[in-house]
Every structure is written in C-alpha cells, then in structure tokens.
C-alpha positions in Angstrom: -0.1 -0.2 0.1 1.2 4.0 -1.0 1.1 6.8 1.2 -1.6 8.8 0.8 -1.4 12.7 1.0 -3.3 13.4 3.9 -1.5 10.5 6.4 1.9 12.7 5.6 0.7 15.7 6.1 -0.9 15.2 9.6 2.5 13.4 10.7 4.3 16.0 9.4 2.0 18.4 11.9 3.5 16.3 14.9 6.7 17.1 17.3 9.0 14.3 14.9 7.3 15.1 11.5 8.1 18.8 12.6 11.7 17.4 13.0 11.7 16.1 9.5 10.2 19.3 7.9 13.0 21.4 9.1 15.5 19.3 8.1 14.4 19.2 4.8 13.8 22.5 4.0 17.2 23.3 5.8 18.7 20.7 3.2 16.5 21.9 -0.2 17.0 25.3 1.1 21.3 24.7 0.6 20.7 23.3 -2.7 19.1 25.8 -3.9 21.5 28.8 -2.6 23.8 27.9 -5.4 20.4 27.5 -8.6 19.7 30.2 -10.8 17.3 28.9 -12.5 14.6 29.7 -13.6 11.3 27.4 -14.2 10.9 25.6 -11.0 8.0 23.7 -10.1 6.8 22.2 -6.9 5.2 18.7 -5.7 4.8 17.3 -2.5 3.0 18.2 0.8 1.9 22.0 1.4 3.4 22.7 4.9 7.1 22.2 3.3 6.0 23.4 -0.1 5.0 27.2 1.4 8.4 27.2 3.3 10.9 26.8 0.8 8.7 28.8 -2.1 8.7 31.8 0.2 11.9 30.9 0.6 13.0 31.0 -3.1 10.3 32.8 -4.8 9.7 33.9 -8.6 7.1 34.5 -11.2 7.9 31.3 -12.7 7.9 28.7 -9.5 4.1 26.2 -9.7 3.1 24.1 -6.8 2.0 21.6 -8.7 -0.7 19.4 -6.9 -4.3 18.2 -7.6 -5.9 20.5 -4.9 -7.4 23.2 -5.0 -4.6 25.2 -3.2 -2.2 24.4 -5.7 -0.5 27.0 -8.6 -1.7 24.7 -11.1 -3.8 21.5 -10.7 -2.8 18.6 -12.5 -2.0 15.2 -12.0 1.2 14.1 -12.1 1.5 11.9 -14.4 -0.3 14.3 -17.1 1.4 18.0 -16.5 0.6 20.5 -18.7 4.1 21.6 -19.9 6.0 21.4 -23.7 8.6 18.4 -23.0 12.2 20.4 -21.6 10.8 23.5 -20.9 10.9 23.4 -17.3 14.8 24.1 -14.9 13.6 22.7 -12.2 12.1 20.0 -10.5 11.7 19.7 -6.5 9.3 16.0 -5.9 8.6 15.9 -2.0 7.4 12.2 -0.9 5.2 12.8 -5.0 6.7 8.9 -5.4 5.9 7.6 -2.1 2.6 9.2 -2.7 1.9 8.0 -6.0 0.5 4.0 -7.6 2.8 4.3 -10.7 5.5 6.5 -9.5 7.8 5.3 -12.6 5.4 7.2 -14.7 6.1 9.9 -12.6 9.9 9.8 -13.2 9.0 9.6 -17.3 6.6 12.7 -16.8 9.2 14.4 -15.1 11.8 13.5 -17.9 9.5 14.7 -19.9 9.4 17.8 -18.9 12.9 18.9 -17.4 15.1 20.9 -19.2 18.3 19.4 -21.0 21.0 19.8 -18.5 17.7 20.9 -16.0 17.9 19.7 -12.6 15.8 18.0 -9.7 15.2 16.9 -6.1 14.0 13.9 -4.9 12.0 13.4 -1.2 11.1 10.1 0.2 10.9 8.0 2.8 14.3 5.5 3.5 13.4 1.6 5.0 16.7 1.9 6.2 16.1 3.6 8.9 13.8 3.4 12.2 11.1 4.1 9.5 12.0 0.7 8.3 11.6 -0.5 12.5 8.6 1.1 13.1 7.3 -1.0 10.0 7.6 -4.4 11.8 6.5 -3.3 15.1 2.7 -4.4 16.2 2.0 -0.4 17.1 -0.1 1.9 14.9 2.5 3.9 12.6 1.7 5.3 9.3 4.8 3.9 8.1 3.5 0.2 8.8 2.4 -2.0 5.1 4.0 0.7 3.0 5.7 0.9 -0.2 9.1 2.9 -0.5 11.1 3.6 -3.5 14.4 2.6 -1.7 18.3 4.6 -2.9 19.6 1.7 -4.9 15.8 1.5 -6.8 16.3 5.2 -7.5 19.7 5.3 -8.5 19.1 2.9 -11.0 16.1 5.0 -12.7 19.1 8.3 -12.4 20.9 6.1 -14.3 19.0 4.5 -16.8 17.5 8.0 -17.8 20.9 9.1 -18.1 21.4 11.1 -14.8 24.2 12.6 -13.1 23.5 11.9 -9.4 25.7 15.3 -7.3 24.9 14.3 -3.6 22.6 12.4 -1.5 21.8 13.4 1.5 20.0 11.2 4.9 19.1 13.5 7.3 16.8 12.8 11.1 18.7 10.2 13.0 15.8 10.4 15.4 13.6 7.5 16.1 9.6 9.0 15.3 8.3 8.7 18.8 5.3 10.5 19.7 6.5 11.5 23.1 7.8 14.7 23.1 9.9 14.3 26.0 12.3 11.4 24.3 12.5 12.9 20.7 13.7 16.1 23.1 16.1 14.1 24.5 16.7 11.8 21.2 17.8 15.4 19.9 21.9 14.9 20.1 21.7 12.3 17.0 20.8 15.6 14.6 23.7 17.2 16.3 26.5 15.5 16.5 29.1 12.8 14.6 25.4 10.9 13.7 23.8 13.8 12.2 27.1 13.0 9.7 26.8 9.2 8.9 25.3 10.1 5.7 23.0 6.5 6.2 19.9 5.3 7.8 17.8 8.4 8.1 14.5 8.4 8.0 14.6 10.7 4.5 16.7 10.6 1.7 17.3 13.7 -0.6 18.4 13.2 -4.6 20.1 15.8 -6.5 21.1 15.6 -10.0 21.1 17.0 -13.4 19.3 16.2 -15.9 22.6 15.2 -18.8 22.9 15.9 -22.9 25.5 14.2 -24.5 27.1 14.6 -28.0 26.6 11.5 -30.3 28.9 10.4 -33.1 27.3 8.2 -35.3 30.0 5.6 -36.0 28.4 5.0 -39.3 28.5 8.6 -40.5 32.1 9.3 -38.1 34.0 11.4 -41.4 31.1 13.7 -42.2 30.5 17.6 -41.2 28.5 18.8 -38.8 27.4 14.7 -37.8 27.2 15.8 -34.1 23.2 15.4 -33.1 22.2 17.1 -29.3 19.9 14.4 -27.4 20.3 12.7 -24.3 21.0 8.6 -24.9 21.6 5.8 -22.2 25.3 5.7 -21.7 25.0 1.8 -21.9 23.8 1.9 -25.2 26.3 4.2 -26.3 29.4 3.3 -24.8 32.5 4.5 -25.5 30.8 7.0 -28.3 30.3 10.2 -26.5 31.3 13.6 -25.4 30.0 15.3 -23.0 
C-alpha cells in the first residue's frame, strides 16, 4: 500500500514530523542557494513546499497538485508543460504517494530541460521508519511501499542523470512522546548526523545530462554531431560530454 497525502500532511503536523520537515527544508534551501534556474515546479506536502517557495520566490515557480490550494491543478503523470520546458523540479514524497512512481519519473523527465536539475525527497525504509513498519504499533509507516535509494539510483542511471549528492537526514526515531524526542536531539547534532546512512528521509540532488552523439556510420562527415540524450549503456564510449 502506498502512502497518501492526507496521512503525510497529518504526520508533518506532529513533533516527529516537524523535526523531519525542518531538516528537509534546510537541506533543500542549501541546494537552492547556488541555483539561478527560472522555471521551477514543486510537488509535495503543502506545509513544506510553502516554506521552500517563500524562501525562493520566483514568478516562474509553481506548486503543482490536485488540490485547490495549488498554483496549477494537475496530475503528476499528465503535466500541462511542453517537452524540455522546466529548469528545476522538486519532488517531496511524491513518488511515495503515486501508484505508478516510474511513470511519474518518466513524465518529469519529459518536461525537464536538458541539463535541468531535480530534487527528490522520500521516506527511507533503512532507518527507524523501517523498524516502526515491522512493529505491531499504530503508525503511518506500516505496510507501505517504499522507493529505495538503490532503486531510485537505478532509475537515474537508466535515464542518464548525474547524481550530484544524496543526503540521509534525521536519525531520530519517530516517537510521539515529545520528551523522548527532545532527549534524542543529540542524534541530529553530533557525529551521528554526519553519518550519511539510516536517515528517516533521503534527498537526491541530480542533473539531467545531454551527450553529443557521433554516429559511427557517419563519423567522417561534417556536422555529424546530434544533440540529444542517450543512455550510457547503449552508446558506451562513443559520446562526448
């Protein structure tokens, strides 16, 4: 069973969710600090997206959702944008929610411009969330489908994306007791936070790559370079960045 938007939004209103939210926003803000991209689209929980968009406001930034509080109301698998028209895409838990995350990734790839950038944040099962999902306690993390870091890495390799950074954030268990959460804050404040594993959430930062493909058949002809995106396994060594 997939996550749904309502339970994710409700979880982010809890103390454990608030801790995760702050770390997500702070990490993504650091990525955006060096970005000068124009056309940016956002997907994810309204509370988190609003914080990020407030810090990086642009006339060409749009929050996409099926709810009425979005800038553009649309489904993720049918985006109202032309091919290669978006410079930056931010997906927060969107792949966790959708029933066909691979189709979503293909649609995002369609609208993302060559050398465009993408941020993907999701829940990491190799963390305390995974432990919670196995325990007989009431939790939104039980009996859910997770997009693993390795699976997402495979998709990016298949679509010829260059992974620039992967962050594992929030090492604190998702307890409801606020006193316990406060006591465990040290897990995010010292050497444990520097260990890039076992975080409750992961954040991928990657860029779409364009390769100059030279046809072996026509290598001796003039103007034989065709701009386009080709998967590395197919063209092997017959490309130039």
